[in-house]
FIVEXLO-90944 format. One record per atom (N, C-alpha, C): x, y, z. Coordinates in pm, whole numbers, plus 50000, padded with zeros to 5 digits. Layout:
REM FIVEXLO-90944
XYZ...
REM end
This chain:
REM FIVEXLO-90944
477044112629343476394107029461475584118229527474374114429567473514124629628474004128429765473704140729794474094145729926473244138830032473824134930134473124128530244472994113530228473364108530112473284094030092474334087030177473944075130217474884067330301476064062930215477184064330272478404060530201478954047830265479124037430181479674024830230481194025330220481814025130332483284025930336483864011930327484634009430224485283996330207486763997930240487243991330341488653992830378489553986730272490623993530245491603988430148492563978830215493253970830131494203961130185495373967930254495663980230209496783987230271496463991630412495133993130442494753997230576494763985830675494763973230625494733961730717496063960330787496023956430912497283954530985498083942830926499363944330919500233934030862500313922130958499953910430908499983898330989501113889430937502103887631017503233879230977502923864631007503233855730915502993841530940503843836731058503213829531146503923825131266503583810631296503643801931193503393787731214504543781631293504273775331405505363769531484506003757831413507213754631456507953743631394507233730431414506613728731530505893716231555504743713931459504083724931417502983723631322503463718731186504633723131144505183718631015505603704031021506033699431138506473685631151505333676131188504183681631224503083673131270502603663231163502483666831035502053656730936502983644630930504293646930939505233635630937505023626731059504803633131174504583625531297503293617431290502223623431239500963616331228501053604731131501793606731022501973595730925502743584130986503823587231057504613576731121503803569431228503003576931304502193570631409501103561831349500523566331238499483558331174500043545231120501233545831064501843533531013502183524031127502573529531241502973521031353501793514831426500643521331421499503516631501498413509931418498533510031287497453504131207497433488931225496243483531228496103469031246496333461831115497383454131107497723446830985498033432431022497593423430943497783409230971499273405630969499683398631074501083394631085502023405431132501463416831176502333427931219503093424531346502423417431438503093413631562504273404331538504083394531447505183385331416506343392731351506023402231263507093409831199507863418131302507123424431392507793432531494508673423831584508183411731617508973402731702510253398231631510133395031503511323390631428512333402031414511833413931381512743425431368513403428931500512623428631608513193431731740514233421331781513903408731759514863398231794516143399131713516003401731584517193403331500518013415331542517333426531574518053438331620518793436031749518173429031843518833426231971520033417031951519903407031863521043398331834522193406331771521843415631682522843424031618523553432731723522783438631813523363446531920524293438132008523803426132043524613417432131525923413432063525863410731932527073406931860528083418431858527623430431824528523442031821529103444731959528253444532060528703447132196529703436732242529423423932213530323413232258531693414132194531733416232063533033417031994533843428932043533223440632051533953452532093534323451932240533473446032323533783444732466535023436132486535113425232414536283416332427537543423432379537443430832269538603437832216539063448932311538123456432367538483467132459539053461732589538573450132632539153444032752540633440632729540923436032609542333433132577543143445932573542603456332512543303469132505543563474932645542603473532734542743479832865543863473632946544163461032922545213454432998546603456132936546663463532824547963466432763548543478932830549703477932886550303489132958550643500632862550493512632911550873525032846550043528232722550013519132623549363522632496547953517032485547433510532591546083505032587545013515532561544973526332643543973536832615544173543532480545433544432433545693550332301545063541632192545223528432207544613519332109543093520432111542503521032232541053522332242540583535532182541313546432208540953559232149541113559231998542163552331950542363551531805541213544231738540783533331800539663525731744538383534131746538153541531853536973550131860537033561131754538223566631731538373576831628538063571431489538523559131460538233553031330536733550531313536083545931420534633543731413533893556831388534313567331455533643580231438533893586131299535083583931244535353588231106534413581131009534243568031030533313560630945531893565630959531473568131084530133573531106529953587031037530953595731051530853608930990530753608230839531523599330777531483598030631530123592830585529613582730655528293577330620527213587930637527293595430746526293605930771526333616730663527513620630622527623631030521527033626430388527383614430345526843609330219525333607430227524863602130338523433599830354522653612930356523193623030422522493635830429522433642830294523483641530214523473647730081522343641929996522183628730000521143622329921519753625129979519643624430113518343626530175517873640930162518803650430167518423664530156517793667730022518183660729917517583663229786516093660129788515723649029853514303645529863513563654529960514193657630074513503665430177513273679830133514263686130072514193700430040513593703329902513663693429808513273696629670512283687029607512193674629654511353664829586510213659529671510083663929797509023658929884507653663429832506633655329857505303658229804504623669829874505043672729999504383683630072504963697330040505983697929955506613710829926505743720029841504873714329759503993722729677503133731829764502633726329873501823734329965502683742630059503793736830103504603743430205505303755830150505843755030030506553766429972505583777729937504373774129894503393784429858502683790229979502783783830095502083788630214502823800530275502083809130348502743820630415503453816330541504543809030524505313803830636506703810030632507213813430746508543819330755509583809830698510493815030619511513806730554512393799530655512653805630771513523799530870512883786930929511563787430947510893775631001510833764430897510693768130771510753757830665512133751230664513153759330676514513753830678514713744730799514253749230917514403741031037513653728031028512413728430974511623716230963512263706230867512703710930752513303701930653514673696930698515423705430770516713701030822516523690130926515533691731014515273681531115514773668631050513953670030948513493658130876514663650830810515563658130750516763652030690517623645430796517783652030910518613646731018518083633331067516783632531091516203620131143516263609031039515933612130915515883601830811517243596030779518303603830792519633599230752520503594630868520053596530993520933593831107520433582831198519203578131180518663568631278519413555331277519843550931160520543538031154521933539031216522623550131191523943552131253523803552831405522743559131453522513559931597522303546131657521553537631588521323524031638522623516031647523523518131552524813511131557525713517031665525593530231688526463536731787526113532831930524863529031955524453525832093525253514232152525333502332087526133491532146527633494632148528123502332049529543505632047529923514232168529193524832191529513533532304529193526732438528203517932439527913510432561529083501432600529723495332500530883486932530532013495232590532253507232538533273515932597532913519532741531643522932764531233526732898531353515432997531023503032957531093491633049532543487933078533393487532976534783483332996535533493333085535283506333066536023516533141535273521233267534173514333304533423517433427533093532333435532423537533333532233551933324531063557033407529943549633412528783554333486527843562633401526843568933468525793576033397526293589033334527363594733386527873607233329528363605133185528903593433158529363590633022528183589932926527043584532972525853584032885525373598032851525353606932950524943620732922525933627632828527213624832847528213630932760528093625632617527723612932601527513607432466526403615032394525323618032466524223625832406524723639732367525503646032456526013659432428526993659632312527663648432286528633647732176527933643932045527033633932051526423629031928525463639131867524803647231948523843656831894524503666631796525553673831834526193682431733526923674631625527383662531659528093654331559527143649931449525843648131479524863644631378524333657031306524213668131378523693680431317524653685931213525943685131239526953690831150526893685131008526923671830987526803666930849525443669630786524393670930869523083674230812523083688230752523643697730826523713711430774524603712330652525743705430656526663705630541526023698730420525363687330443524713680230333523613688330269522793695130352521723703430297522283715030215523363721430266523983732430193524593727630062525263716030066525873710729943524813707429839523703701429883522623698329790522033710929728521873721229810521323733929761522233740129655523543739429677524483744829579524443736829448524383723629459524363715229339523103717829257521963719229325520703721729254520753735029180521413745029238521503758229174522563758829065523593750429073524683751128976524453742328854523833730728873523663721228763522213721228716521993716328596520613715128548519793706228642518573710428666517753703528765517493689028727517343686228598517013672628558518183663028578519393668528603520543659928624521013659928769520323667228856520803668628994520843655329065519753647629056519713634829127520773625329075520973625128943522003616428887523393620428936523663633528935524983638228977525233634829123524243637229209524403634329352524583619429377523853611129303523983596629322525373591829285525863596429171527193592129128528273597329222528153610029265529143615629358529143607929488527953604729540527873597529666528503583629656528203576629547528753563229531530273563629512530753573129432532193574529414532883577929546532293586629625532883590229753532923578329848531833570729852531813558929937532843548729893532943546629762533953537329713535363541829743535633554729726536973560029758537293558529905536273560829992536493559430136536853545130172536103535530119536393521430147537773517630097538123522129977539413518629919540573524729998540423537230041541493543730117541693536930251540583533730320540693527130450541383513630434541073506530325541693493330308543163494430271543533504330189544933505830151545813510030267545193516330369545963519930488546403507430565545663496330544545943483530609545923484930761544763487730820544703489430965545013476931043545023465030979545333452831053546773452631103547633461331047549013461831095549083466331240548063473831287548073478431426547933466831523547343455931477547203444131563548443435331562549463438731482550693430831473551893440031492552153444431614553263453631636554613447431608554693433931600555993427931571556453430931430555563435631345555943439131209556663452331198556743460131307557433472931305558833471331362559703480531322561103479531364561293483131511560433491531565560573495631704559223500131758559153501231891557933505831954557623520231915558673528131894558473542131856557783543031720558203534531626557563534531494556113529931504555853520331589554483515431608553573526431662554043533431764553253544231823553063555631722554093558031639553983568631538552903565131436552893552431391551853548231297550483548831362550473545931493549213546131567548593559931570549403570131570548903583731583548813591231449549283585231341549373592731215548063598431162546953590731155545773596531093545083607231176545533609431301544873619231388545003633231329543913641031338543923654731288543123663431382543683674431425542953683231519541803690631454541653689831322540603697231252539363688931222539413676031249538273667431220537313667131337535993668431314535033667131424535093653531492535443643031417535563629831478536663629631583537723637231558538813637931656538373645431781537573655731763537043662931880536153653831963535253646731897534353637631969535133626732041536163621431975536973610932037537703616132160538233628332153538943634032268538013636232386536793640832358535843643132467535473630032536535123619932457534683607232514535803599832585536973599132522538093592132586538603600032707538493613132704538883620932822538013617632942536713615732920535833611733029536133597633077536453588632985536713574733023538033573233099539033581233064540353580233128540523589733246539483597333280539583606333393540273619433364540413622933236541043635633197540083643233107539073649933164538043656733082538633667032987538093667232865538533676832764537293684532718537153697032765535953704932736536113713632612537343716832573537533725032454537023718032328537323705232306536763698532186535243698432185534603697032302533143697432307532613711232266533313721632312532953735232272533113737132121534203731532066534413732431921533313725131843532873713631895531803706231829530523714431823530113719831935528853727231939528913740131858530003747531869530093760131795530183757631645530903747131604531003744031461529643739831405528923731431481527593727231436526653739131427526693748031528525833759831526526183768931408527493770731382527913779131269527453773031137527523759731125527073753131001525573755130980524803754431088523353756431075523053770831035523743780431097523503794531065523873797630920525053793130878525463795530739524553788430641524113776330676523163769330590521833776630580521393782530691520143790230688520273802530599521403809430608521623821130522521653817130375522303806030345522333801130207520933797230161520183791030249518813787230218517953799430187518123810030265517323822030245517593828430109518843828230066519193835229943518983827329816519043813829823519063806029698518023795029692517253792829798516363781229798515253782229694514583793729688513443795029596513873793229451515033798529415515523796629277515843781929252516483775529350516793761429334515543752729330514553756129411513303748429409512593749929275512633761929219512013764029088512723755828981514033755228984514773747328885514523732428903514313728229030514103713929056512773709029003511843718228968510543714028915510563712028765511693715028700511763713128555511713698428521511063695128415510973681328372512253676828305512523664028316513703658328253513513656628103514593655628031514553653727888515253640727853514713633827757515343621527711515463622127560516603618627514516863618827370516533605227313515603605127220515223592527157516263588827053516603576527052517583572126954517893557526971518623552126883518953538026886520263536226960520213528527065521423526127144522453518827060523713521227091524783515327010524803500127019524573495127142524663480627157523353473427135522303480727094521003474227083520973464026970521633467326858521643457726748522343444826785523453445926860524163433926903523313425526997522613432227091521743424827182520593418127107520073424727004519003418626925519483405626860520693406026807521203393926741521493382826842522033386726960522343376527059521093370127118520043378127134518813373027195517803368327092518203368226965517283363926860516713350126879517523339926913516973326326931515923325127040515823334727131514863334027241513453337627196513283343027079511973347227035511753362027060510783367826988510543382226998510083386127138509163378727195508603382327326509663382027435510383371027444511413369927549512533379927525512873382127398513933391827369513543405827415512333410027387511903423427427511783424727579511383413927645511323414327792512723415927852513683408527797515053409727847515623423627820515363428827700515833442327668515153452827757513903450627790513203459927879513873460328016514223448828071514873448428203516223455528200516963453628091518273460228080518103475328070517163479827989516943494327973516483500728102515563494228174515063499828300516183500828403517063491128404518163491328501519103502928476519533504728352520503515228322519853528928310518533529628306517863542528302517873549128439517903541228545517883546328682519313547728733519733560128754521113562528798521373556728936520383557129023520593551529157520833536529152520453529829042520683515529030522083512728975522363517828853523623514028790524823520328857524653532028922525803538428986526343529929102525493521429159525973513029268526913502129218526953500029088527943490629035529373495529061529533508829068530863514329099531293510129238530383511929335530693507829471530893492829480530123485229406530293470729405531663466829351532113473829246533463471129195534543474129296534393485029371535373488329475535393477629583534213472929624534153462629728534773449529679534593446329552535223434229498536753435529500537253447329463538703449629468539223448129610538503453829708538913452529848538863437929892537853430729847537713416529883538913408429831539243410229705540383403029648541693407529713541793420429745542983425729811543183419129948542093417130021542183410530151542663396130136542133389230035542533375230013544033374429980544503384329904545913384029864546843384829983546453391930089547343393830203547083383930316546303373330288546173362930390547513355830408547943353530533549243347130558549183332030540549053327430414548943313130387550183307530320551273314830325552533310230270553593310730379554533301830371555633302030467555613290030560556423290730665556573279630759555283277630838554973264930862553803261730942552503261030866552503264930739551283264630658551273251530580550353242630616550293229430555549393229430432549443218330359548583216530242547113216830283546813210930397545423210430446544893224530472545683232430544545243245930579545113254830455546033253430361546013261830242544793258930154544213247030165543043243630085541723244730161541793244530294540573246130373540103260630370541053270030376540693284130378539893288130253540283284230131539443287430014538043281530022537933269630083536593263730097535733272030192536323276130305535583284730397535323298530337536153302430240535933315130172534623315230094534093303330062532813302629994531683308430079531823307530212530803313330299530753328430282531933334730285531993349230269531533353430129531953345930027531523348929891530003347529878529433337529946527983335929943527253347530007527813352630118527213364430181527253376530088528363378330019528483389529925527453388229813527313376329758526343374229649524913376029698524623371429820523283373229875522963388029893523943395829937523733410229953523483417029819524263413129718524063418929584522703415029529522303402429548520993398029500519873405329573520073407829703519043415229779518883429429727519973435329681519903449229634519353450429493519703441029404519353442529263518243433129216518153421029271517163411329223515893411429308516033413029438514853412829525513833423629487514233435929451513233446129415512693445129273513093435029195512783434829052511283435329026510493427229095509043427029072508393439529131508873444029246508293455829310508453468329224509553469029148509793480929067508823482228949508093471628919507053472928816505973482728861505733483128993504793492829048503403491628986502833503228957501463503628905501373499028760502513497628693502463493028554502243477928544502223471028659502023456628653500653453028596499663461728619498323458728566498313459028413499183467028352499283466928206499823453528156500833448428227501393435528186500393424228207499623424928316498633414328340497453415328244497163427528197496073429028101496483424927960497773423827934498263419927802498283404627791498473399427670498563384727654499873378827704500673386927772501953382127825501713372427939502433361327938502363351828048503263356428162502783355128284503583359028400504823350428415504763338328362505943329628366507093335928289506793341428171507843347828091508393360228160507513368028224507983379828295508913376128410508533366028488509333362028603510673356428562510673347928458511933342028415512833352128345512273362228282513133372628223513853380428333513163383428440513813390128552514873381128616514583368228621515553358828680516843358228598516733356828468517943355228387518723368328374518033379528365518743392328356519563395028482519063390628597519813392428720520813381628749520523369228706521383357928741522663357528661522603360228532523803358928449524913368528492524653381628514525753390128566526213385828704525283381528788525673376928922526543364428915526243355628821527043343528803528433346928754528543356428661529873360728615530683366728729530033374828813530723380528928531183369729024530333359829051530683349229145531853340929095531803336728970532893328628915534193336628909534083349628879535283357928877535933359229013535113361829116535663363429251536323350629299535603339529289536143326729340537323322129256537253323629124538373319429041539643327229068539523340429082540703348729108541283345829246540433344529347540933341829482541593328029491541023317929423541663304729422543013305129352543103313229246544393314429177545433321529264545003331529337545933338629426546403329729539545533321029589545893312329701546583299529656546633296929525547323285329468546813272229529545513270029518544913258129575544993246729474544603234729519544683222829434543573222929329543743215529218542693215129114541353210029167541403200629262540143195529319539373206629388540043214829468539363225529539538893236429443539633238729334539163248429235537853243729173537783230829138536553225429079535393226029178535663222229304534603222529405534123236829429535063246129438534693260129465533863265929353534293263829227533563269629114532173263429099532083250029115530783243529102529843247929215530373248629336529533252429451529033266629438529923275929402529503289929394528543292029278528673284229170527733285429058526333281029101526243269429169524943264729216524343274129320525183279129411524703288429512524183301429450524883306029347524463318529281523093317129218522873306129147521573303929084520483302729190520783295529300519783293929406519483307129476520523314929505520313327829572519543337529483519813337229352519093345929260517623341929252517343328829239515963324329235515213327429363515903325829476515283328829605514993343829618515883352329565515663366829572514463371029488514353365929365513203369229281511913364229345511953352129399510743346329458510303354029583511233356829673510873364029796510423378229765511043384529664510593397829624509203397829567508783386529505507423385429453506423382529564506833374629663505943371329774505743383129869506743391929878506653403629966506923416329885506003419829795506253431429708506043444629781506693454929729506533468629778506233477529657505023476229604504683483129479504603498329496504333503029617504143517329639505453524629668506533517429685507803523729720508403530629599508833543229618509433550929509510943549429505511553545529615513003544129622513353529329627514093524629525514443510429519515363506229632516143515629687517073512229795516363508629924515083512729940514343509730062513703495930059513563489929941512863477129930513623465829999514963464329984515643453430053515633454530205515353466330261515323467930406513953464930465513003460230383511673457030432511683443530503510503439730552510383426930622510723415230529510263415930404510603405430309512083404530281512763416030275514213415930256514933409330371514453411730493515053405230610514863390130604513663385730567513423371330554514303365230445514503372630336515363367330230516793365430279517333375130353518703373830403518813362130500517803360130584517823348830676517753335630600516903334930497516823322730416518123320330339518763331030293520033329430221521123324130313521193329430434522193324530529521953309730559520683305930576520373291830601520783283030483520513287730361520883280030242522393278330231523133289130252524603288330246525123278730351524573279430472525023270630580524753256030547523573252930492523253239030459524193233530352524453241330249525343236730140526763234630191527273243930269528643242630320528763230830415527743228630499527793217230592527753204030516526943203230412526873190830334528193187930263528883198430218530133196130145531353195430237531183198930363532343199230454532923185230474532053175330488532553161730514533363156130397532863156430273533703151030163534963159230140534913172430159536113180530141537143177130248536703175630370537623171930478538243158230452537383148830405537913135430378538943135530266538693143030160539633143530049540943150130090540873161430158542093168430198542893160330298542213153330388542923144830483543623133430410542953127730312543573116830234544783121930158544703133630100545833139330028546983142830122546653147530240547703151430335548463139230386547763127930406548393115830460548743105730352548503109030226548883100230116548013088030099546773088330141545843077030126544813080330020544263070329950543283073129846541933077229905541213085529832539873089929872538883084629769538093074229802537163068429703536083078329663535783078029532534803087529481533393084529532533103071529560531753068029604531413074129740532443077329819532183083329949531993098529940532363104529826532243118929811530993122929734530603114629635529523118229545528183120829616527743112429712526423115029773526303128629840527373133129905527313145929975527263157629877528083156829773528033167329671526693167229597526163155129573524853154129509523743160029595523833157829726522813163529816522893178829816524103184229814524253198929810523693204529680523963197629567523423202229439521903201529437521343190829496519883189329500519243200529583519873204129694519353215129777519313228129697520373230829621520413243129541519353243129432519143231529368518133230829262516733232929320516463226429432515153228129495514953242429545516023248629598515923262429645515713272229531515983267929407515733276529292514333274529235513943262029214512703259129142511473260929231511503255429352510313255629438509883269929472510773278729520510323292529548509813299829424510443297329308509973304029187508583299329146508273286529166506923281629135505893287929228506243289029357505323295429452505143310129416506243316829378506163330929341505333332829215505423323529119504623324628997503133323829028502773314729119501373313729160500903326629227501763332329309501413344929376501283356329276502183356929178502153367729080500913366728991500513354728956499323353128873498053356728949498103356029083496923359229164496853373829204497893381729172497903395729211496873403329128496073411429195495103419829127495513434329144495783441129036496213455129042495143463728978
REM end
């Protein structure tokens, strides 16, 4: 370089001042807020009617919960000495249930929030402090998994406040108790998910978490039922008052957060404030958040990297495929392959088939409850012993409607963007719709006949009531299945990635309302001939068949129409869909 020439000084990167990323927590949460606000404010046809129906249904649900609990607490309050203990025991059981639901929900939600969310590709690569990422995702997990429990807790705690004349201080204390009570399972769920992602192969993490969550929920339901909490409402079954009070206090544990929350709330209601449990709640929640943050700092990036690995599938011939081919052979090649496709898609998704475990547990609990109905002994007449199984059809219908809403209602929506391939092929939409109907209806029909047949056998009802129960539940099952497929086609959710969210949509709510109406119509139509027959048997008079047949025929006609008409409307809608 010549002497005197101008020298251009280029600063090096090492000379630049170090700028630490300082994105505030609100900035990380702002995209979620803007998305939620856009969905709430966008102009969509029929949005006002949907909001009105949802609001009305929610208010009715709140009123029902509040009314039942208010009446029960009023009875407890007038019981001398042990009334507040009973109310506190009930509150403790409710909080235990809330805590279990929150923990399971947070474990599943944390997997999506921390590892599978679409914004993580940008967020993890951005120069953002790890602590703020953890706080944003933890808050997102907390809101997504706790809002429904909070909605249920509002009428429950309101009933306690009204019955015990607590005032506004109790409302403030509820906020101070529920906040750490919700944060604690969120921090634990996020930490547990982080450990599972780092310990197990990433392609199996979602499957493992789904199965663990369902098994835990099933075990919780089974344990609560085996404890037989209804014994607390019948103190005459105990040998002494001391034994009754001992059973009343047995599940209490000073180490459970639900027990701390119960002591704080009941202490305020009974005029004996307990501040130590509140301190334990807040410090435990804070410690869980701090430990979760430290775990996040040390293992999150490795776990996130493993979570991006693609899944592997082993190609091969399933063991039962040859048998299914032979059984479905008479249906033709097209219908056989459609049916096999529905079966494969169902068992390929762990979040779908794993819920069969929970369904099995609920069926066991259902039959267990029927077994302990007090329908034997003095004072139990022939009329009463046969009326109860008939009314049991209402409960069985609700169970079947719930199962159909979970597994049959999303059937068309789960086709998603691949529906255009099916419409572009020479496949008729009629065959597609009926394949989904039969794949869902046949297992549901087997479940319905099994439940009703076993419960009728346990209750030792008359042959007439067994025939009526089996025929009614079979017709109801077919109608509920057809209604679920049809409503799911009329209100599709093609963009939804989680099948569990589809039944909670507006269409799912309409389906449950239509199912309840259908069950009510069928039971009302059959109530008169059943009452006439049982009365005739009880008093020894003949019951002419001509007086029974029209009512049973009308109920069967309603079920047939509820199956065929909605499916025809759904077929027209499916053929008109443009993807």
